[in-house]
Backbone as ProteinMPNN parsed JSONL, in Angstrom:
{"seq_chain_A": "MTTVDATAAARLKRPSWKDPRLLVGILLVLASVAGVISLVGSADTTTEVYAARDAIAVGEMLTEDNVVRAKVRLGDTEQQYITVEGGLPEGVVAVQRIGKDQLVPRQSLGAVDALDRKPVAVTVQEALPSQAIAGTRVDVWVALPDAKNGFSEPKLLLPGAEVAEITSGSTALGSSRSTVLMVLVSDRQMPELLGAQANQAKISVVWNPGGAAS", "coords_chain_A": {"N_chain_A": [[0.957, -1.494, 0.093], [0.463, 2.308, -0.488], [1.696, 5.528, 0.312], [0.236, 7.424, 0.235], [-2.599, 5.712, -0.14], [-2.517, 5.019, 2.2], [-2.822, 7.363, 3.873], [-5.23, 7.985, 3.35], [-6.965, 5.827, 4.026], [-6.718, 6.223, 6.934], [-8.093, 8.394, 7.532], [-10.519, 7.599, 6.4], [-11.042, 5.917, 8.478], [-13.079, 4.5, 10.711], [-14.021, 6.918, 13.644], [-12.952, 5.945, 16.708], [-14.54, 5.479, 20.431], [-12.79, 6.288, 21.961], [-11.565, 8.58, 20.974], [-10.471, 11.719, 21.146], [-11.591, 13.925, 20.457], [-14.347, 13.116, 19.149], [-15.584, 12.467, 21.734], [-15.374, 15.105, 23.048], [-17.002, 16.687, 21.245], [-19.64, 15.44, 21.831], [-19.809, 16.054, 24.238], [-20.093, 18.689, 23.815], [-22.537, 18.953, 22.443], [-24.295, 17.87, 24.304], [-24.098, 20.025, 26.157], [-25.51, 21.967, 24.967], [-27.711, 21.075, 24.653], [-28.73, 20.796, 27.037], [-28.476, 23.591, 28.33], [-30.526, 24.528, 26.559], [-32.832, 23.173, 27.459], [-32.547, 24.248, 30.233], [-33.033, 26.982, 29.667], [-35.471, 27.066, 28.342], [-37.266, 26.236, 30.206], [-36.848, 27.918, 32.559], [-38.473, 30.394, 31.545], [-40.648, 29.246, 31.588], [-41.809, 28.909, 34.257], [-44.16, 30.01, 36.33], [-45.408, 31.573, 39.508], [-47.827, 31.098, 41.831], [-49.535, 33.954, 42.868], [-51.221, 36.114, 45.109], [-53.812, 38.173, 44.239], [-55.414, 41.467, 44.25], [-58.571, 41.296, 44.656], [-60.718, 43.447, 44.585], [-60.131, 46.732, 44.843], [-58.483, 46.931, 47.878], [-58.593, 48.839, 50.87], [-56.871, 50.976, 52.94], [-56.556, 49.562, 56.226], [-58.177, 47.811, 55.673], [-58.637, 44.44, 56.381], [-57.194, 41.708, 55.052], [-58.553, 39.05, 53.748], [-59.459, 35.466, 52.162], [-61.6, 36.473, 50.791], [-61.413, 39.011, 49.818], [-59.362, 38.581, 47.902], [-57.951, 37.237, 44.712], [-56.322, 34.392, 42.686], [-53.239, 34.177, 40.912], [-51.773, 33.677, 37.866], [-48.37, 34.629, 37.713], [-45.139, 35.347, 35.734], [-42.554, 36.309, 37.985], [-39.779, 35.796, 38.615], [-36.608, 36.727, 40.762], [-38.01, 38.786, 42.297], [-39.892, 37.868, 43.207], [-40.229, 37.192, 46.332], [-41.211, 39.164, 47.44], [-44.02, 39.466, 47.522], [-46.939, 37.708, 48.203], [-47.6, 35.233, 48.153], [-49.456, 31.989, 46.701], [-48.854, 29.144, 47.844], [-47.352, 30.07, 50.314], [-49.339, 30.958, 51.591], [-52.243, 33.213, 52.9], [-51.18, 35.419, 54.804], [-52.441, 35.386, 58.702], [-54.571, 37.886, 60.529], [-53.819, 40.472, 59.587], [-54.01, 43.53, 58.068], [-53.966, 46.231, 55.571], [-51.93, 48.48, 54.91], [-51.333, 50.067, 53.089], [-53.225, 51.344, 50.193], [-54.081, 48.742, 48.126], [-54.652, 48.59, 44.867], [-57.276, 47.355, 42.305], [-57.075, 44.177, 41.075], [-54.454, 44.538, 41.395], [-51.272, 42.799, 42.425], [-50.622, 41.536, 45.794], [-48.655, 43.164, 47.855], [-45.479, 42.297, 50.053], [-44.941, 44.737, 51.228], [-47.253, 46.48, 52.243], [-48.488, 45.176, 53.931], [-49.493, 44.955, 57.615], [-49.572, 45.052, 61.236], [-52.597, 45.836, 62.796], [-51.888, 47.646, 64.895], [-49.891, 49.029, 63.214], [-50.819, 50.911, 61.684], [-50.656, 53.889, 60.576], [-52.175, 55.846, 59.748], [-55.631, 57.217, 59.65], [-58.987, 56.902, 58.257], [-61.082, 59.332, 57.731], [-63.711, 61.02, 57.36], [-64.784, 63.665, 54.979], [-66.53, 66.242, 54.192], [-67.63, 68.166, 51.206], [-68.528, 70.844, 49.391], [-68.164, 71.572, 46.958], [-67.559, 71.269, 43.522], [-65.413, 68.215, 42.43], [-61.971, 67.699, 40.902], [-62.053, 65.485, 37.915], [-60.003, 63.98, 38.124], [-59.189, 63.136, 40.537], [-59.782, 60.927, 42.391], [-59.859, 57.54, 44.401], [-57.003, 56.904, 45.508], [-55.786, 59.097, 44.62], [-53.757, 61.999, 45.655], [-54.895, 64.56, 47.887], [-55.197, 68.3, 48.81], [-56.197, 69.496, 51.717], [-58.069, 72.262, 52.662], [-59.308, 74.607, 55.453], [-61.605, 76.931, 56.42], [-62.159, 78.684, 59.18], [-65.174, 79.734, 61.056], [-66.032, 83.178, 61.021], [-66.764, 85.836, 62.924], [-67.273, 88.739, 61.719], [-66.458, 88.255, 58.955], [-67.759, 86.283, 58.055], [-65.935, 83.51, 57.004], [-62.989, 82.693, 58.168], [-59.614, 83.35, 56.851], [-58.958, 81.139, 54.834], [-57.562, 78.105, 55.651], [-54.417, 75.734, 54.91], [-54.387, 72.699, 55.811], [-54.265, 69.503, 55.625], [-51.797, 68.702, 53.966], [-51.291, 66.781, 50.657], [-52.93, 64.879, 51.472], [-53.807, 61.435, 51.367], [-56.5, 60.046, 49.39], [-59.179, 57.46, 50.407], [-61.865, 56.752, 49.585], [-64.254, 58.116, 47.583], [-67.946, 59.175, 47.752], [-71.267, 60.082, 46.557], [-73.162, 62.847, 47.986], [-76.063, 64.607, 49.509], [-77.983, 67.252, 50.503], [-80.325, 67.244, 53.966], [-82.619, 68.176, 52.606], [-82.197, 67.544, 49.867], [-81.653, 69.586, 48.339], [-79.342, 70.453, 46.904], [-76.06, 69.028, 46.015], [-73.43, 66.785, 47.367], [-70.144, 65.83, 48.183], [-68.563, 63.343, 49.767], [-65.342, 62.493, 51.14], [-63.375, 59.987, 52.105], [-60.625, 60.517, 53.728], [-57.493, 59.457, 54.438], [-55.873, 60.08, 57.856], [-53.244, 61.448, 59.915], [-52.372, 60.454, 63.367], [-51.502, 62.614, 64.616], [-52.505, 64.901, 63.197], [-55.209, 64.483, 63.461], [-56.765, 65.764, 65.693], [-56.669, 68.542, 65.176], [-58.219, 68.438, 62.575], [-60.3, 67.494, 63.071], [-61.465, 69.439, 65.179], [-61.879, 71.552, 63.395], [-64.32, 70.401, 62.115], [-65.517, 70.285, 63.942], [-66.114, 72.755, 64.622], [-67.659, 73.79, 62.484], [-66.306, 73.984, 60.092], [-65.525, 75.383, 56.919], [-65.009, 73.549, 54.504], [-62.363, 72.679, 51.57], [-61.403, 70.902, 49.09], [-58.549, 70.478, 47.257], [-57.305, 68.868, 44.182], [-54.273, 67.248, 44.331], [-51.754, 66.831, 41.914], [-48.986, 66.397, 42.303], [-48.817, 65.125, 44.718], [-47.513, 65.156, 47.058], [-46.762, 64.814, 50.59], [-47.495, 65.993, 53.683]], "CA_chain_A": [[0.136, -0.024, 0.054], [1.202, 3.425, -0.951], [1.527, 6.492, 1.454], [-1.18, 7.773, -0.467], [-3.819, 5.216, 0.48], [-2.552, 4.661, 3.752], [-3.144, 8.55, 4.514], [-6.798, 8.194, 2.618], [-7.398, 4.992, 5.092], [-6.624, 6.646, 7.999], [-9.246, 9.747, 7.131], [-11.681, 6.983, 6.591], [-11.131, 5.025, 9.601], [-14.109, 4.848, 12.238], [-13.802, 6.935, 14.628], [-13.177, 5.149, 18.149], [-14.92, 5.836, 21.345], [-11.943, 6.561, 22.486], [-11.151, 9.572, 20.434], [-10.852, 12.708, 22.175], [-12.185, 14.933, 19.042], [-15.746, 12.446, 19.549], [-15.786, 13.066, 23.155], [-15.321, 16.685, 23.09], [-18.273, 17.16, 20.683], [-20.669, 14.781, 22.137], [-19.829, 16.909, 25.203], [-20.542, 20.287, 23.517], [-23.664, 19.019, 21.951], [-25.146, 17.376, 25.521], [-24.034, 21.143, 27.269], [-26.305, 22.519, 24.524], [-28.92, 20.528, 25.178], [-28.877, 21.292, 28.587], [-28.696, 24.979, 28.084], [-31.941, 25.168, 25.94], [-33.928, 23.099, 28.24], [-32.699, 25.102, 31.202], [-33.842, 28.241, 29.128], [-36.987, 27.048, 28.009], [-37.566, 25.764, 31.902], [-37.102, 29.055, 33.376], [-38.97, 30.747, 30.95], [-42.143, 29.01, 31.877], [-41.423, 28.874, 35.531], [-44.574, 30.859, 36.808], [-45.777, 31.582, 40.643], [-49.316, 31.553, 41.874], [-49.591, 34.534, 43.907], [-52.864, 36.75, 45.563], [-53.98, 39.943, 43.682], [-56.924, 42.638, 44.875], [-60.31, 41.352, 43.598], [-61.381, 44.618, 44.123], [-59.586, 47.593, 45.447], [-58.436, 47.174, 49.308], [-58.725, 49.961, 51.356], [-56.099, 51.233, 54.07], [-57.094, 48.987, 57.387], [-59.003, 46.294, 55.337], [-58.0, 42.714, 56.259], [-56.347, 40.718, 54.128], [-59.214, 37.461, 53.654], [-59.91, 35.219, 50.828], [-62.69, 37.572, 50.213], [-61.188, 39.814, 48.623], [-58.253, 38.382, 46.945], [-57.731, 36.064, 43.819], [-55.24, 33.604, 42.397], [-52.689, 34.352, 39.65], [-49.878, 33.046, 37.836], [-47.372, 35.088, 36.951], [-43.381, 35.151, 36.732], [-41.75, 36.944, 38.803], [-38.318, 35.727, 39.179], [-35.981, 37.313, 41.204], [-39.105, 39.225, 43.082], [-41.077, 36.798, 44.221], [-40.026, 37.381, 47.88], [-41.67, 40.798, 47.394], [-45.39, 39.485, 47.031], [-47.989, 37.316, 48.721], [-48.044, 33.663, 47.313], [-50.55, 30.967, 47.443], [-47.696, 28.306, 48.534], [-46.767, 30.434, 51.277], [-50.442, 31.143, 52.299], [-52.54, 34.311, 53.572], [-50.498, 35.921, 56.748], [-53.285, 35.826, 59.324], [-54.237, 38.739, 61.344], [-52.826, 41.731, 58.975], [-54.403, 44.741, 57.39], [-53.621, 46.564, 54.293], [-51.332, 49.594, 55.483], [-51.278, 50.757, 51.772], [-54.238, 51.071, 49.335], [-53.683, 47.909, 47.06], [-55.382, 48.672, 43.345], [-57.7, 46.101, 41.828], [-56.235, 43.304, 40.225], [-52.887, 44.511, 41.445], [-51.005, 41.914, 42.854], [-50.512, 42.119, 46.983], [-47.143, 43.322, 48.03], [-45.937, 42.025, 51.638], [-44.709, 45.574, 51.989], [-48.518, 46.993, 52.008], [-49.521, 44.563, 55.1], [-49.046, 45.361, 58.513], [-50.968, 44.853, 61.784], [-53.7, 46.886, 63.029], [-51.216, 48.77, 65.304], [-48.542, 49.597, 62.583], [-51.704, 51.715, 60.87], [-49.898, 55.226, 61.175], [-53.514, 57.01, 59.191], [-56.84, 56.727, 59.738], [-60.084, 57.324, 57.527], [-62.008, 60.324, 58.025], [-65.033, 61.451, 56.272], [-64.788, 65.208, 54.683], [-67.822, 66.751, 53.428], [-67.157, 68.831, 50.41], [-69.883, 71.416, 48.272], [-67.731, 72.083, 45.521], [-67.214, 69.879, 42.335], [-64.157, 67.731, 42.196], [-61.973, 67.219, 39.564], [-62.285, 64.19, 37.59], [-58.732, 63.082, 38.749], [-59.454, 63.304, 42.121], [-60.096, 59.561, 42.817], [-59.586, 56.951, 45.053], [-55.707, 56.169, 45.812], [-54.653, 59.965, 44.526], [-53.781, 62.728, 46.91], [-55.734, 66.067, 47.728], [-55.095, 69.211, 49.529], [-56.962, 69.952, 52.565], [-57.897, 73.591, 53.476], [-60.26, 74.697, 55.958], [-61.488, 78.178, 56.234], [-63.176, 78.636, 60.606], [-66.27, 81.09, 61.137], [-65.497, 84.549, 61.542], [-67.912, 86.531, 63.128], [-66.901, 89.509, 60.736], [-66.313, 88.328, 57.725], [-68.251, 84.931, 57.582], [-65.149, 82.815, 57.517], [-61.361, 82.985, 57.886], [-58.784, 82.973, 55.156], [-58.383, 79.357, 54.643], [-55.354, 77.496, 55.795], [-54.056, 74.306, 54.726], [-54.747, 71.984, 57.056], [-54.021, 68.349, 55.364], [-51.331, 68.643, 52.426], [-51.203, 65.334, 49.825], [-54.193, 63.387, 51.947], [-54.799, 60.354, 50.361], [-58.182, 59.513, 49.167], [-59.498, 56.359, 50.353], [-62.747, 56.726, 48.892], [-65.665, 59.11, 47.49], [-68.837, 59.099, 47.633], [-71.953, 61.242, 46.498], [-73.81, 63.001, 49.302], [-76.977, 65.218, 49.134], [-78.418, 68.021, 51.956], [-81.477, 67.029, 54.262], [-83.75, 68.533, 51.843], [-82.113, 66.946, 48.748], [-82.058, 70.567, 47.381], [-77.525, 70.673, 46.811], [-75.546, 67.633, 45.874], [-72.09, 67.128, 48.029], [-69.126, 64.94, 48.175], [-68.012, 62.895, 50.7], [-64.146, 61.919, 50.884], [-62.502, 59.444, 53.553], [-59.381, 60.803, 53.357], [-56.114, 59.118, 55.559], [-55.372, 61.532, 58.419], [-52.51, 60.763, 60.649], [-52.928, 60.913, 64.447], [-51.189, 64.138, 65.087], [-52.856, 65.757, 62.234], [-56.728, 64.36, 63.686], [-57.158, 66.476, 66.822], [-57.261, 69.678, 64.63], [-59.164, 68.426, 61.484], [-61.523, 67.699, 63.735], [-61.63, 70.386, 65.829], [-62.304, 72.778, 62.423], [-65.201, 69.901, 61.966], [-66.715, 70.72, 65.114], [-66.713, 74.336, 64.306], [-68.657, 74.248, 61.36], [-65.185, 75.221, 59.224], [-65.712, 75.184, 55.617], [-63.756, 72.685, 54.309], [-61.738, 72.589, 50.046], [-60.375, 70.091, 48.689], [-57.733, 70.255, 46.012], [-56.044, 67.54, 43.903], [-52.673, 67.649, 44.201], [-51.33, 65.848, 41.348], [-47.493, 65.651, 42.459], [-48.73, 63.75, 45.754], [-46.644, 65.369, 48.125], [-47.776, 64.486, 51.432], [-46.643, 66.512, 54.833]], "C_chain_A": [[0.879, 1.22, 0.341], [1.267, 4.061, 0.132], [0.442, 7.139, 1.181], [-2.553, 7.161, -0.023], [-3.582, 4.948, 1.557], [-3.045, 5.902, 4.871], [-4.782, 8.29, 4.14], [-7.556, 7.169, 3.826], [-7.528, 5.36, 6.057], [-7.907, 7.554, 8.32], [-10.37, 9.067, 7.412], [-12.028, 6.279, 7.483], [-12.462, 5.774, 10.636], [-14.025, 5.175, 12.841], [-14.436, 6.11, 16.007], [-13.998, 6.017, 19.474], [-13.925, 6.354, 22.13], [-11.428, 8.045, 22.123], [-11.571, 10.7, 20.845], [-11.398, 13.885, 21.497], [-13.931, 14.26, 19.44], [-15.952, 12.98, 20.843], [-16.307, 14.111, 23.747], [-16.557, 17.508, 22.617], [-19.282, 16.483, 21.198], [-20.948, 15.741, 23.52], [-20.786, 17.963, 24.932], [-21.737, 20.283, 22.938], [-24.868, 18.803, 23.28], [-25.19, 18.734, 26.317], [-25.194, 21.619, 26.241], [-27.579, 22.232, 24.509], [-29.62, 21.054, 26.394], [-29.395, 22.559, 29.217], [-30.272, 25.595, 27.749], [-32.913, 24.424, 27.229], [-33.749, 23.947, 29.494], [-33.759, 26.571, 30.857], [-35.174, 28.109, 29.085], [-38.012, 26.836, 29.574], [-37.726, 26.804, 32.597], [-38.114, 29.919, 32.686], [-40.66, 30.377, 31.039], [-42.572, 28.809, 32.718], [-42.863, 30.344, 35.648], [-45.067, 30.214, 38.38], [-46.855, 31.565, 40.935], [-49.204, 32.458, 42.96], [-51.169, 35.206, 43.991], [-52.585, 38.283, 44.632], [-55.243, 40.281, 44.401], [-57.684, 41.734, 43.727], [-60.781, 42.392, 43.149], [-60.057, 45.755, 45.018], [-59.309, 47.402, 46.836], [-58.121, 48.351, 49.932], [-57.476, 49.582, 52.786], [-56.891, 50.782, 55.484], [-57.952, 47.881, 57.207], [-58.469, 45.185, 55.672], [-58.047, 41.904, 55.355], [-57.515, 39.209, 54.413], [-58.944, 36.745, 52.479], [-60.669, 35.885, 50.308], [-62.375, 38.18, 49.307], [-59.929, 39.738, 47.867], [-58.664, 36.925, 45.752], [-56.494, 35.722, 43.295], [-55.033, 33.991, 40.874], [-51.332, 34.029, 39.209], [-49.22, 34.305, 37.084], [-45.8, 34.769, 36.999], [-42.981, 36.464, 37.289], [-40.02, 36.948, 39.083], [-37.949, 35.98, 40.091], [-37.267, 37.858, 42.798], [-39.898, 38.684, 43.559], [-41.146, 36.877, 45.371], [-40.952, 38.374, 48.137], [-43.427, 40.682, 47.707], [-45.775, 38.358, 47.855], [-48.009, 36.019, 47.856], [-48.579, 32.709, 47.516], [-50.097, 30.237, 47.975], [-47.898, 28.702, 49.879], [-48.314, 30.553, 52.142], [-51.104, 32.52, 52.925], [-52.159, 34.662, 55.182], [-52.097, 36.134, 56.891], [-53.325, 37.435, 60.213], [-53.962, 40.174, 60.65], [-53.923, 42.29, 58.249], [-53.862, 45.329, 56.27], [-52.848, 48.272, 54.785], [-51.003, 50.658, 54.445], [-52.045, 50.865, 50.979], [-53.455, 50.275, 48.346], [-54.92, 47.914, 45.701], [-56.263, 47.373, 42.829], [-57.34, 45.2, 40.745], [-54.846, 43.659, 40.303], [-52.154, 43.351, 42.427], [-50.446, 42.22, 44.469], [-48.9, 41.74, 47.365], [-46.745, 43.243, 49.659], [-45.597, 43.628, 51.959], [-46.179, 46.535, 52.259], [-48.99, 46.12, 52.855], [-48.756, 44.634, 56.201], [-50.354, 44.419, 59.639], [-51.693, 45.891, 62.305], [-52.7, 48.373, 63.473], [-50.268, 49.409, 64.465], [-49.565, 50.764, 61.518], [-51.404, 53.264, 61.315], [-51.562, 56.225, 60.266], [-54.811, 56.22, 59.498], [-57.984, 57.083, 58.673], [-60.631, 58.044, 58.094], [-62.884, 60.941, 56.949], [-64.952, 63.429, 56.471], [-65.64, 65.68, 53.624], [-67.438, 68.26, 52.864], [-68.384, 69.712, 49.269], [-69.314, 71.557, 47.252], [-67.415, 70.827, 44.862], [-65.878, 69.045, 42.775], [-63.742, 67.544, 41.198], [-62.038, 65.892, 39.079], [-60.493, 63.305, 38.034], [-58.717, 62.698, 39.836], [-60.915, 61.998, 42.362], [-59.517, 58.355, 43.841], [-58.216, 56.363, 45.039], [-55.071, 57.624, 45.441], [-55.22, 60.559, 45.835], [-54.314, 64.13, 46.617], [-55.026, 66.607, 48.879], [-56.152, 69.754, 50.739], [-57.366, 71.192, 53.063], [-59.141, 73.632, 54.177], [-60.425, 76.088, 56.557], [-62.842, 78.376, 58.018], [-64.248, 79.812, 60.432], [-65.64, 82.091, 61.466], [-66.677, 85.12, 61.685], [-68.244, 87.813, 61.998], [-66.783, 89.568, 59.433], [-66.792, 86.814, 57.23], [-67.32, 83.753, 58.05], [-63.592, 83.454, 57.432], [-61.051, 83.086, 56.869], [-58.467, 81.393, 55.726], [-56.69, 79.113, 54.411], [-55.492, 75.944, 55.081], [-53.635, 73.757, 55.658], [-54.106, 70.59, 56.522], [-53.251, 68.153, 53.758], [-51.235, 67.07, 51.927], [-52.038, 64.466, 50.904], [-54.197, 62.452, 51.209], [-55.502, 59.907, 50.556], [-58.454, 58.099, 49.718], [-60.917, 55.732, 50.012], [-64.119, 57.9, 48.845], [-67.082, 58.367, 47.173], [-70.012, 60.623, 47.621], [-73.116, 61.38, 47.556], [-75.523, 64.142, 49.029], [-77.299, 65.61, 50.745], [-79.6, 67.268, 52.103], [-82.49, 67.319, 53.402], [-83.66, 68.117, 50.73], [-82.025, 67.99, 47.374], [-80.766, 71.27, 46.629], [-77.173, 69.237, 46.919], [-73.884, 67.985, 46.839], [-71.418, 66.234, 48.022], [-68.371, 64.536, 49.209], [-66.605, 62.123, 50.768], [-63.742, 61.09, 52.259], [-61.429, 59.444, 53.129], [-58.196, 60.174, 55.16], [-55.749, 60.324, 56.174], [-54.654, 60.639, 59.742], [-52.734, 61.021, 61.953], [-52.51, 62.165, 65.052], [-51.958, 65.496, 64.293], [-54.493, 65.759, 62.815], [-57.045, 65.444, 64.524], [-57.715, 68.537, 65.509], [-57.918, 69.776, 63.226], [-60.209, 68.41, 62.257], [-62.231, 68.528, 64.705], [-62.039, 71.466, 64.858], [-63.555, 72.157, 61.912], [-66.035, 70.479, 62.929], [-67.148, 72.089, 65.354], [-66.994, 75.008, 63.087], [-67.308, 74.591, 60.529], [-66.334, 75.044, 57.816], [-64.623, 74.358, 55.199], [-63.584, 72.545, 52.766], [-61.17, 71.243, 50.031], [-60.141, 70.224, 47.044], [-56.874, 69.083, 45.486], [-54.803, 67.69, 43.959], [-51.676, 66.631, 43.136], [-49.655, 65.54, 41.574], [-47.839, 64.563, 43.9], [-48.079, 63.951, 46.627], [-47.626, 65.553, 49.417], [-46.731, 65.238, 52.52], [-45.74, 65.323, 55.542]], "O_chain_A": [[1.755, 1.287, 1.204], [0.95, 3.421, 1.135], [-0.332, 7.398, 2.102], [-3.484, 7.859, 0.38], [-4.559, 4.517, 2.17], [-3.438, 5.78, 6.031], [-5.517, 8.553, 5.092], [-8.53, 7.571, 4.462], [-8.592, 4.979, 6.545], [-8.613, 7.363, 9.31], [-11.181, 9.429, 8.265], [-13.193, 5.885, 7.537], [-12.696, 6.903, 11.068], [-13.798, 4.306, 13.683], [-15.577, 5.779, 16.328], [-14.006, 7.246, 19.397], [-14.319, 6.956, 23.128], [-10.874, 8.676, 23.024], [-12.773, 10.929, 20.981], [-11.638, 14.868, 22.197], [-14.685, 15.033, 20.031], [-16.562, 14.045, 20.94], [-17.218, 14.229, 24.566], [-17.056, 18.504, 23.141], [-20.274, 17.167, 20.946], [-22.08, 16.113, 23.832], [-21.866, 18.183, 25.48], [-22.26, 21.385, 22.774], [-25.973, 19.344, 23.317], [-26.113, 18.845, 27.124], [-26.206, 21.685, 26.939], [-28.479, 23.06, 24.365], [-30.725, 21.561, 26.59], [-30.231, 22.737, 30.103], [-30.936, 26.507, 28.242], [-33.663, 25.143, 27.889], [-34.797, 24.435, 29.916], [-34.739, 27.027, 31.445], [-35.969, 28.856, 29.655], [-39.149, 27.234, 29.824], [-38.706, 26.83, 33.341], [-38.878, 30.309, 33.569], [-41.609, 31.061, 30.657], [-43.75, 28.458, 32.658], [-42.643, 31.454, 35.165], [-45.155, 29.014, 38.639], [-47.402, 32.269, 40.086], [-48.816, 31.99, 44.03], [-52.086, 34.941, 43.214], [-51.646, 39.06, 44.464], [-55.953, 39.489, 45.02], [-57.504, 41.546, 42.523], [-61.183, 42.623, 42.008], [-59.196, 45.264, 45.748], [-60.301, 47.911, 47.358], [-57.196, 48.962, 49.397], [-57.254, 48.526, 53.378], [-57.785, 51.523, 55.891], [-58.408, 47.15, 58.087], [-57.499, 44.959, 54.949], [-59.094, 41.426, 54.919], [-57.201, 38.396, 55.282], [-58.195, 37.297, 51.673], [-60.493, 36.004, 49.095], [-62.805, 38.095, 48.156], [-59.476, 40.71, 47.262], [-59.408, 35.964, 45.946], [-55.57, 36.533, 43.352], [-55.855, 34.119, 39.967], [-50.24, 34.053, 39.778], [-49.603, 34.794, 36.021], [-45.237, 34.161, 37.91], [-43.243, 37.561, 36.797], [-39.291, 37.808, 39.578], [-38.754, 35.613, 40.947], [-37.283, 37.383, 43.934], [-40.655, 39.126, 44.422], [-42.277, 36.623, 45.785], [-41.505, 38.337, 49.236], [-44.056, 41.675, 48.073], [-44.772, 37.866, 48.373], [-48.581, 36.057, 46.766], [-48.347, 32.24, 48.63], [-50.668, 30.154, 49.063], [-48.496, 27.956, 50.655], [-48.336, 30.216, 53.326], [-50.257, 33.056, 53.639], [-52.636, 34.322, 56.264], [-52.876, 36.631, 56.078], [-52.289, 38.04, 60.491], [-53.905, 41.089, 61.471], [-54.78, 41.525, 57.806], [-52.934, 44.604, 55.91], [-53.666, 49.177, 54.95], [-50.555, 51.779, 54.686], [-51.586, 49.958, 50.285], [-52.463, 50.72, 47.769], [-55.939, 47.225, 45.738], [-55.731, 46.286, 43.054], [-57.338, 45.567, 39.57], [-54.044, 43.227, 39.474], [-52.876, 43.112, 43.395], [-49.748, 43.233, 44.508], [-48.221, 40.717, 47.274], [-47.392, 43.876, 50.493], [-46.0, 43.937, 53.081], [-45.804, 47.664, 52.577], [-50.212, 46.066, 52.719], [-47.541, 44.459, 56.117], [-51.315, 43.694, 59.378], [-51.186, 47.003, 62.157], [-52.629, 49.485, 62.951], [-49.743, 50.415, 64.944], [-48.978, 51.394, 60.638], [-51.91, 53.743, 62.329], [-51.653, 57.431, 60.499], [-54.99, 55.004, 59.572], [-57.469, 57.995, 58.027], [-60.898, 57.669, 59.236], [-62.552, 61.256, 55.807], [-65.016, 64.17, 57.452], [-65.47, 65.529, 52.414], [-67.09, 69.228, 53.54], [-69.001, 69.063, 48.424], [-70.094, 71.722, 46.314], [-67.118, 69.732, 45.339], [-65.334, 69.565, 43.749], [-64.512, 67.228, 40.291], [-62.085, 65.041, 39.966], [-60.229, 62.107, 38.135], [-58.061, 61.683, 40.071], [-62.143, 62.034, 42.448], [-58.299, 58.503, 43.945], [-58.166, 55.239, 44.54], [-53.893, 57.725, 45.786], [-56.132, 60.282, 46.614], [-54.256, 64.737, 45.547], [-54.426, 65.947, 49.727], [-56.974, 70.581, 50.344], [-56.938, 71.313, 54.211], [-60.066, 72.918, 53.79], [-59.467, 76.511, 57.205], [-64.061, 78.222, 57.942], [-64.043, 80.74, 59.649], [-64.664, 81.992, 62.209], [-67.574, 85.035, 60.847], [-69.353, 87.866, 61.467], [-66.929, 90.586, 58.757], [-66.323, 86.254, 56.238], [-67.562, 83.083, 59.054], [-63.194, 84.428, 56.792], [-61.796, 82.991, 55.893], [-57.934, 80.851, 56.693], [-55.651, 79.414, 53.823], [-56.499, 75.278, 54.84], [-52.679, 74.117, 56.344], [-53.07, 70.444, 57.172], [-53.765, 67.691, 52.74], [-51.111, 66.188, 52.776], [-51.669, 63.308, 51.101], [-54.718, 62.684, 50.118], [-55.665, 59.269, 51.596], [-57.57, 57.381, 49.25], [-61.16, 54.529, 50.104], [-64.751, 58.364, 49.795], [-67.271, 57.321, 46.551], [-69.885, 61.691, 48.22], [-73.839, 60.463, 47.946], [-75.828, 64.132, 47.836], [-77.112, 64.949, 51.767], [-80.121, 66.685, 51.152], [-83.428, 66.527, 53.492], [-84.725, 68.086, 50.114], [-82.163, 67.756, 46.173], [-80.871, 72.287, 45.943], [-77.728, 68.407, 47.639], [-73.351, 69.09, 46.947], [-72.142, 65.271, 47.769], [-67.498, 65.296, 49.628], [-66.714, 60.952, 50.402], [-63.832, 61.622, 53.366], [-61.034, 58.64, 52.285], [-58.243, 60.444, 56.36], [-55.408, 61.351, 55.589], [-55.105, 59.673, 60.358], [-53.45, 62.02, 62.025], [-53.168, 62.7, 65.944], [-51.984, 66.673, 64.651], [-55.117, 66.816, 62.712], [-57.77, 66.249, 63.939], [-58.721, 69.223, 65.33], [-58.164, 70.864, 62.704], [-61.062, 69.292, 62.157], [-63.411, 68.354, 65.01], [-62.595, 72.42, 65.402], [-64.212, 72.941, 61.227], [-67.096, 71.066, 62.716], [-68.109, 72.518, 65.993], [-66.772, 76.152, 62.69], [-67.291, 75.793, 60.266], [-67.516, 74.702, 57.781], [-63.454, 74.52, 55.552], [-64.675, 72.244, 52.283], [-60.562, 70.676, 50.939], [-60.891, 70.155, 46.07], [-55.999, 68.482, 46.109], [-54.384, 68.668, 43.34], [-50.944, 65.767, 43.618], [-49.13, 64.551, 41.061], [-47.271, 63.488, 44.095], [-47.833, 62.951, 47.301], [-48.725, 66.107, 49.469], [-45.507, 65.191, 52.402], [-45.0, 65.591, 56.489]]}, "name": "protein", "num_of_chains": 1, "seq": "MTTVDATAAARLKRPSWKDPRLLVGILLVLASVAGVISLVGSADTTTEVYAARDAIAVGEMLTEDNVVRAKVRLGDTEQQYITVEGGLPEGVVAVQRIGKDQLVPRQSLGAVDALDRKPVAVTVQEALPSQAIAGTRVDVWVALPDAKNGFSEPKLLLPGAEVAEITSGSTALGSSRSTVLMVLVSDRQMPELLGAQANQAKISVVWNPGGAAS"}
């Protein structure tokens, strides 16, 4: 056999399992397949968490009645939400408003003792802008009765108060319409607001687009 024939025969020889090039090739194929499986598996991983069935107001207790289950992809943020696997925590209330269909974040829940704001009804006669809805913030101004001028100069009492709820009302005779806002008030602000209401102050509400609270 000539040298050329021997070289050609060597090239056509079936590779052995001990051939390092074959082993390297197999390892590369297996690594590629494993990577694809891992990528597809991570893309399909979902977590079942709780979401608000309707808006959950501050102070409202979290129960099976006001939440629904939702499957979502959370990745590294899973620990920030209440999962179905972990179950609903007992005896907790919303310390921040949770909007309808919003996932329930852990930081929005706490014990009743942790509530630093309480809802207070404020009645206003003026029409509110359409932007003033539950969850937004408003500035509450009060003008105390004045024997000379009817009312004193308005004073900003609650800057950036969060609105918990809005309902329409009317006077006893039904001759005029009014709006009742449930605004969240801190304990330190409470005496002055309740005092103004007790003295029949005129209360005005202005939408605060910046949402700046005191």
